[in-house]
C-alpha positions in Angstrom: 0.0 0.0 0.0 3.0 2.3 0.6 3.8 2.0 -3.1 0.3 3.0 -4.0 0.5 6.1 -1.9 3.9 7.0 -3.4 2.3 6.7 -6.8 -0.6 8.9 -5.7 1.8 11.5 -4.3 3.6 11.6 -7.7 0.2 11.9 -9.5 -0.9 14.8 -7.3 2.5 16.5 -8.0 2.1 15.9 -11.8 5.2 13.7 -12.0 5.0 10.8 -14.5 1.3 11.3 -15.2 1.6 11.5 -19.0 3.2 9.1 -21.5 3.4 10.0 -25.2 3.4 13.4 -26.7 0.9 16.0 -27.7 -2.8 15.1 -28.1 -2.0 11.4 -28.0 -0.5 11.5 -24.5 -2.0 9.1 -22.0 -2.3 8.8 -18.2 0.5 6.5 -17.0 -1.0 5.3 -13.8 -2.0 1.6 -13.1 -5.7 1.0 -13.1 -5.6 -1.5 -10.2 -3.8 1.0 -8.1 -6.4 3.6 -9.0 -9.2 1.3 -8.0 -7.6 0.3 -4.6 -7.0 3.9 -3.7 -10.4 5.0 -4.9 -12.0 2.5 -2.6 -9.9 3.4 0.4 -10.0 7.2 0.0 -13.7 7.1 -0.8 -14.3 5.0 2.3 -12.5 7.5 4.5 -14.7 10.4 3.3 -17.8 8.2 3.4 -17.0 7.2 7.0 -16.8 10.9 8.0 -20.2 11.4 6.4 -21.6 8.5 8.4 -20.1 10.0 11.5 -23.1 12.4 11.7 -25.4 9.5 12.7 -23.1 8.6 15.6 -22.8 12.2 16.8 -26.6 12.5 16.7 -26.9 9.4 18.8 -29.1 7.5 16.4 -30.0 3.9 17.0 -27.6 1.5 15.1 -25.6 4.5 14.0 -22.5 2.4 13.4 -24.4 0.7 10.5 -24.8 4.2 8.9 -21.1 4.8 9.2 -20.3 1.5 7.6 -22.9 2.0 4.9 -21.6 5.4 4.0 -18.0 4.2 3.9 -19.0 1.5 1.4 -21.5 3.6 -0.5 -19.4 6.6 -1.5 -16.6 4.9 -3.4 -19.1 2.5 -5.0 -21.3 5.4 -6.1 -18.4 7.0 -7.9 -17.5 3.7 -9.7 -21.1 2.9 -10.5 -21.6 6.3 -12.0 -18.5 5.7 -14.1 -19.9 2.4 -15.3 -23.2 3.9 -16.3 -21.8 7.0 -18.0 -18.6 5.7 -19.6 -20.1 4.7 -23.0 -21.5 8.2 -23.5 -18.3 9.8 -22.2 -16.3 7.8 -24.7 -18.5 8.7 -27.6 -18.5 12.4 -26.7 -14.7 12.4 -26.3 -14.3 10.8 -29.7 -16.7 13.3 -31.3 -14.8 16.1 -29.5 -11.6 15.1 -31.2 -9.9 13.1 -28.5 -7.3 10.6 -29.8 -7.5 8.5 -26.6 -8.6 4.9 -27.0 -11.2 3.2 -24.9 -8.8 1.9 -22.3 -6.8 5.1 -22.2 -9.9 7.2 -21.6 -11.1 4.8 -18.9 -7.7 5.1 -17.1 -7.8 8.9 -17.4 -11.3 9.1 -15.9 -10.3 6.6 -13.1 -7.4 8.9 -12.2 -9.6 12.0 -12.2 -12.0 10.1 -9.8 -8.9 9.2 -7.7 -7.8 12.9 -7.6 -11.4 13.9 -6.5 -11.4 11.3 -3.7 -7.9 12.2 -2.6 -9.1 15.8 -2.2 -12.2 14.6 -0.5 -10.3 12.5 1.9 -7.9 15.4 2.7 -11.0 17.4 3.6 -12.5 14.7 5.8 -11.0 16.1 9.0 -12.9 19.4 8.2 -16.1 17.4 7.7 -15.5 15.4 10.9 -14.8 18.6 12.9 -18.1 20.2 11.8 -20.0 16.8 12.2 -19.0 16.6 15.8 -19.9 20.3 16.4 -23.4 20.5 14.9 -26.8 18.8 15.1 -28.0 20.5 11.9 -28.6 18.0 9.2 -29.2 20.7 6.6 -25.9 22.3 7.4 -24.1 18.9 7.0 -25.8 18.4 3.6 -24.6 21.8 2.4 -21.1 21.2 3.8 -20.9 17.9 1.9 -22.1 19.6 -1.3 -19.5 22.3 -0.9 -16.6 19.9 -0.1 -17.5 17.3 -2.7 -18.2 20.1 -5.3 -14.7 21.5 -4.6 -13.2 18.1 -5.0 -15.1 17.6 -8.2 -13.9 20.8 -9.7 -10.3 19.9 -8.9 -10.8 16.5 -10.4 -12.3 18.0 -13.6 -9.4 20.4 -13.8 -7.0 17.5 -13.6 -8.9 15.6 -16.3 -8.8 18.5 -18.7 
């Protein structure tokens, strides 16, 4: 796992991300490593989301924490599975020279960057979770944090 985090560090620093030249360049990051880190980092942020049920003292709150930790990374990956055919067609129509596998790896890496940013913001989420009882505030906070992570991931993809 240490090797995966070293690769993630290099990815976030922009080192060794692209192979090839010009428009035909590709993301040089192993897909299995992307998937492992996506599941782990998504679970970290998801657990912090589920922490709200524990702080509110709800019955069987630990189940919500576990469900959120599992649900968040799987939601990202399921969304990719559902939307990837359209994303591929639109990228080809937009002039991209990336092949099917190359585009999939690029999008997986963009999701990984989003979840790395999200996981880095999870202490902020946990801090506010433990300091409020307002569900509406927590929803807005999650929208803001995940929206910020999404914009950064989109910037990375572009």
